[in-house]
N, C-alpha and C positions, 0 to 999 in steps of 0.2 A: 360585157359578154352578150353577144347578140346571136350566137349560134345555137343550134338544136343540141340539147344534152342527151336525149334518148339515144342509146347505142354507144355512148361514150364510157370509157373506163375512168373511174375516179378513185381517189384515196383520201379519206378524212385525215387532216393534219392537225386540226384544232377543233375542240367541241366542248360545249357546256356539259354534255353528257359524257363522262369519262369512258363509259363502255363502248362508245363509238370511235374512240381514238384508234387510228391506223386501220380502220375497217376499209376494205377496198372491194370494188366490184363494178358491174356494168349497170348503167342507168337504164331501167326498163319502163319508167313512167315519171311524169313530172306534173305537179299542179302548181297553183299560185304560191303555196307555202311549203310544199314538200317535194322531195325526190324519193322515188322508190328504187332501191338498189338491190340487185341480185348478187349475193355473196356466196362463198363456199358453204356458209352455215345457214343459208336461206335468205329470204327477202327481208330487207330492213327499210323502214320508213324513216327518212331523215328530214328534220325540220330545217329549212334553208337558213333562217336567220340565227341559228345556233351553232353553225359550223363554218369552217374554212376547209377547202379541199384542193387537191392537185387534180387537174384535168389532163389526161394523157391523149394526145392526138399525134399519131405517128411517132417521131422522135422528139416532139415538143411537149414540154410540161408547162402548164399555165396555172398559177395560183389564183384561186377565186375565193372571195369572201361571200358566203351565202347571202348576206344582207344585200349585196349589190344585185342579186338576181331574183329578189322577191317580187314577182309579178307573174301574170299568166304567161306561159311560154309563147303562145301565139302573139301576144302583144309585144313581147320582147323581140321576137324574130321579125315582126312586121315593121318595127322601127328601123331595122337595118335596111329594108328595101326602099324606104322613102327618101 
């Protein structure tokens, strides 16, 4: 996963924190270890390495294991352009 997440719609499909199961919303910020998600019930901070989620882009759904994207977003994106 080397794309920008901010602005993307996601849905949590697996989580160590059961209260996050099936939470969905738009990614509004990302750090090395977290994703900030805007949901209908307010903003939720998600710890990347504790979740798996579906990323919705157009008609395409991509399953992502949060452990695979634990890094600074700018470093992950930069790798794509090299």
